[in-house]
Rosetta silent file (secondary structure, phi, psi, omega in degrees, C-alpha in Angstrom):
SEQUENCE: MLLFRSEDHVDRWLAGRTPGATVPISKLAELADAWWGDRLDPAWEPHTREQNQQILDDLGLTGPFWRLG
SCORE:     score description
SCORE:     0.000 S_00000001
   1 L     0.000  137.753  176.499    8.740   15.501   14.792 S_00000001
   2 L  -125.848  141.708  177.309   10.934   12.624   13.729 S_00000001
   3 L  -108.570  137.543 -178.465   12.318   11.984   10.257 S_00000001
   4 L  -129.059  156.159 -179.912   12.718    8.461    8.912 S_00000001
   5 L   -76.626  -30.872 -172.985   14.258    6.964    5.768 S_00000001
   6 L  -161.984  169.789  174.692   11.373    4.629    4.964 S_00000001
   7 H   -61.750  -37.937  178.023    8.176    3.012    6.211 S_00000001
   8 H   -61.330  -39.897  177.424   10.296    0.032    7.259 S_00000001
   9 H   -62.687  -41.786  176.776   12.447    2.362    9.362 S_00000001
  10 H   -59.430  -48.267 -178.779    9.269    3.710   11.014 S_00000001
  11 H   -59.369  -42.581  179.145    8.086    0.167   11.767 S_00000001
  12 H   -64.838  -41.792 -178.996   11.422   -0.762   13.345 S_00000001
  13 H   -65.186  -39.752 -179.223   11.452    2.402   15.454 S_00000001
  14 H   -66.027  -33.061  179.080    7.870    1.819   16.642 S_00000001
  15 L    48.449   46.508  176.758    8.726   -1.730   17.769 S_00000001
  16 L    91.470  -10.040  177.464    5.054   -2.675   17.958 S_00000001
  17 L   -72.393  157.261  178.138    3.768    0.626   19.398 S_00000001
  18 L   -72.547  128.798 -179.328    0.785    2.289   17.761 S_00000001
  19 L   -76.864  155.529  169.725    1.903    4.899   15.222 S_00000001
  20 L   -90.828 -147.080  178.028    0.709    8.475   15.149 S_00000001
  21 L   -82.241  137.140  172.842    0.426   10.378   11.895 S_00000001
  22 L  -125.442  137.170  179.191    3.146    9.854    9.330 S_00000001
  23 L  -137.875  148.677  174.983    3.550   11.989    6.228 S_00000001
  24 L   -65.541  152.586 -179.162    6.163   12.141    3.490 S_00000001
  25 H   -60.155  -30.731  177.895    8.623   15.016    3.771 S_00000001
  26 H   -64.103  -38.470  178.055    7.210   16.436    0.517 S_00000001
  27 H   -69.726  -37.218  176.776    3.767   16.735    2.167 S_00000001
  28 H   -61.970  -39.595  177.336    5.376   18.336    5.209 S_00000001
  29 H   -64.942  -40.440  176.246    6.986   20.923    2.911 S_00000001
  30 H   -61.036  -43.712  179.697    3.577   21.631    1.331 S_00000001
  31 H   -62.663  -45.644  179.591    2.084   22.072    4.785 S_00000001
  32 H   -59.523  -42.764 -179.763    4.864   24.427    5.884 S_00000001
  33 H   -65.280  -45.344 -179.284    4.415   26.558    2.780 S_00000001
  34 H   -66.249  -37.532 -174.548    0.630   26.717    3.137 S_00000001
  35 H   -78.769  -41.718 -172.141    0.794   27.383    6.900 S_00000001
  36 H  -113.186   -8.056 -170.931    3.695   29.838    7.042 S_00000001
  37 L   -61.176  -21.511 -177.811    4.194   31.055    3.461 S_00000001
  38 L  -100.119    4.763 -171.953    2.341   34.334    3.895 S_00000001
  39 L   -66.389  -23.287 -179.910    3.969   35.421    7.176 S_00000001
  40 L   -90.814   -2.617  177.252    6.326   37.968    5.591 S_00000001
  41 L   -66.105  128.279 -179.425    3.505   39.744    3.759 S_00000001
  42 L   -57.305  -25.718 -178.900    3.178   43.259    5.220 S_00000001
  43 L   -94.843   13.327 -175.892   -0.604   42.816    5.336 S_00000001
  44 L   -58.399  138.510  171.324   -0.338   39.455    7.134 S_00000001
  45 L  -132.746  147.150  179.917   -2.969   38.618    9.729 S_00000001
  46 L   -56.803  144.344  175.339   -3.100   35.408   11.753 S_00000001
  47 L   -71.771  148.329  172.850   -5.114   32.613   10.210 S_00000001
  48 L   -78.223  164.829  175.058   -8.328   31.645   11.903 S_00000001
  49 H   -57.608  -39.881  179.993   -8.786   28.104   13.182 S_00000001
  50 H   -64.625  -41.087  177.727  -11.164   27.539   10.271 S_00000001
  51 H   -64.462  -42.008  178.270   -8.559   28.726    7.757 S_00000001
  52 H   -64.328  -40.108  177.498   -5.926   26.465    9.305 S_00000001
  53 H   -63.551  -38.295  178.918   -8.325   23.514    9.215 S_00000001
  54 H   -63.942  -37.962  176.308   -9.001   24.263    5.552 S_00000001
  55 H   -58.347  -49.376 -179.870   -5.257   24.154    4.854 S_00000001
  56 H   -60.391  -46.342 -179.483   -5.059   20.691    6.404 S_00000001
  57 H   -61.881  -44.667 -178.792   -8.154   19.501    4.547 S_00000001
  58 H   -62.268  -30.239  179.192   -6.935   20.901    1.208 S_00000001
  59 L   -85.787    0.465  179.642   -3.657   19.012    1.635 S_00000001
  60 L    79.039   16.007  178.275   -5.537   15.775    2.310 S_00000001
  61 L   -90.566   90.542 -173.397   -4.456   15.693    5.957 S_00000001
  62 L  -121.213  172.411 -179.637   -7.662   14.289    7.375 S_00000001
  63 L   102.629  171.034 -174.202   -8.707   12.091   10.248 S_00000001
  64 H   -56.323  -37.395 -178.803   -8.754   12.590   14.004 S_00000001
  65 H   -60.420  -34.516 -172.897   -5.042   13.480   14.272 S_00000001
  66 H   -95.940    6.623  177.964   -5.502   16.414   11.892 S_00000001
  67 L   -85.119  124.947  176.972   -8.683   17.874   13.442 S_00000001
  68 L   -81.367  138.547 -177.422   -8.043   21.164   15.190 S_00000001
  69 L   -71.894    0.000    0.000   -9.801   21.546   18.515 S_00000001
């Protein structure tokens, strides 16, 4: 994971290479909360692949990069 100040900063860093997925830090925080937020619950059980995919879909993280295998 790399953090950038702006889209322009991303473009300069890429220097013509094809970008992967980019998301705002606020969306990354939402993802972290949805993915890991329940881990301290005493009744916690690992999420299924389907549940994890639903988290991504619910956050609008769609497309080939965000499809779980």
